[in-house]
C-alpha positions, 0 to 999 in steps of 0.5 A: 400241929396246925399253928403253921399249916404250910406243909403237905403230907402225901400218903402212899402206903401201896406197892413200890412202883406206886411210890415211884409213880407218886414222885411227880406229885412230890416234886410239884408240891415241893414247889409250894412248900415242905413235903412229908411222905407217909409210906410203908417200911418196905418203901421208905428206902426208895425216898432216901435223899429225895430232893422233894421230900422233907421227912419220910414217915414210916407207917408200919401198917402190918407191924408195929402200927397195925390195928386201931391203937397203931393208927392212933399213934400214927396220927399223933406222930404226924403232929411233930417232927423228930426234933420236937418242932411242929410238923405244920401239915395243912394239906394231905394228899391220898395217892392211893385208895386205902381206908386205913391210911385215909383215917390217919390224917383225919384223926390228926385233924389235917384241915384239907384232905385231897383224894380221888372220887373213885376211892371207896370208902376212903373218900368219906374222909376227904374234903376235896375230891379229884376225878380219877382219870382211868385212861391216864398213866398212874403217875399223871393220876397221882400228879393231878391230886396237886390240882383239886381246882382242875388247873393241871390242864395248863401245867406240865408233869415233872418226870418220876425221880429217884436220888441214888447217892454216893453209897449207892454208886459205890455199891454198884461200882463194887458189883461191876468191878471188872471192866467190860466194853459191851453195853450193859443190859439189865434183866428183871425176871421177877414179880410178886404175881406169878403170871407176870413172870415171863418164862424165857429170860434164860433163852433171851440171855443166851441170845444177848450174851455176845453183844451185851454185858448182862446183869440180873436185878431183883431181891433175894426172892429172884435168886433162883431166877437169876441162877437159871439165867446164869446157867444159860450163859457159859463162862459166868458172864452174867452178873447176879445182883439179886439180893445184893443191892438196896432199892436205891442201889438197884435204881442206880444199876438200872440207870447205868444200863443201856436197856432194861428188860422187865416184867410189869413190876417195880424195876420198870418204874425205877427205869422210868425214874432214872431214864433208862430205855425199857423193854416192858413185858405185859401178859395178864395186865395191860399198859392201859391200866396206867403202869407202862414205861415212861423212860424215853424210847421204851417199848411194850411187848404184849400178846395183843391178839389174846381175847382173854387179856387182861385177866386181872388187875395185878396178875393172878398166880396161875393163869385162869385158863391154864394155858399162860399163852399171853407170856409163853408165846412171846418168844425170846427172839422177839424180845432180842429184836426189841433189845437190839433195836434199842442198842443200835439207836 
């Protein structure tokens, strides 16, 4: 594996949004040589066709690759490409703080391993450590891993990026088959975390229905949320894309929207990668954690006066104080005014 250690490996087995925010690092490293990425089975489709990626390596850490045996198998896989040629990894970059994922390149004897100083206990397996810039956007934090010597101060970070292809464009064409002159507004009402879900999407849809064509994006788990939104707009005027598109096709759909309204979840970062202006709703979390929108003209809506915010790094399933005011008190008319301002630009 080390005969020609010219390739880079980026380890990112965290959430979908984290994978998207790692793409500036991928683009930076691709300027230097081949880049392979170690990701989860769920996130791998996001990087299909990405211009900066040579190989996407799936680490099914909760399935076939779980346990010590799985980690050892994964380490062996890092040595060789699918065609039997040596992968030649010289440097591994850890865009997360997982001990399990840090062990894999170490077992594979990758000579240089770069991670954050804040990673505990994964940093024991690093040969170089980069300060974890808590005040920076997470995309910047990931990108700075490419500069363990500190040279990022004189560089410009590439934008996050995704590469939907012909298949994804065709899927969105089929979904939006009927012409509509109104601007397309995408709504993303879901989140894995309960308190990140803004409860007034149906009311917002009713306010926007006359001036915009509405589409709901999300996975199968968001089907009931989409149904509630559709019920608030008479005449079947809402396009329900939940569970009907792949991850990259969802990114293509968001790319076509004039505005995305979303909770603090993966579609927010998809919009950053495709340049769609975003109205981002933050309740239990705050943009200062490093996960705010990066697309031009985007705005954040939050209950800034709530003394209990932020209450959790991800967002608990239930409000710890049982009032959920940080989301309930962000009204649909407030959100409608932010969307209208972006549509009127």
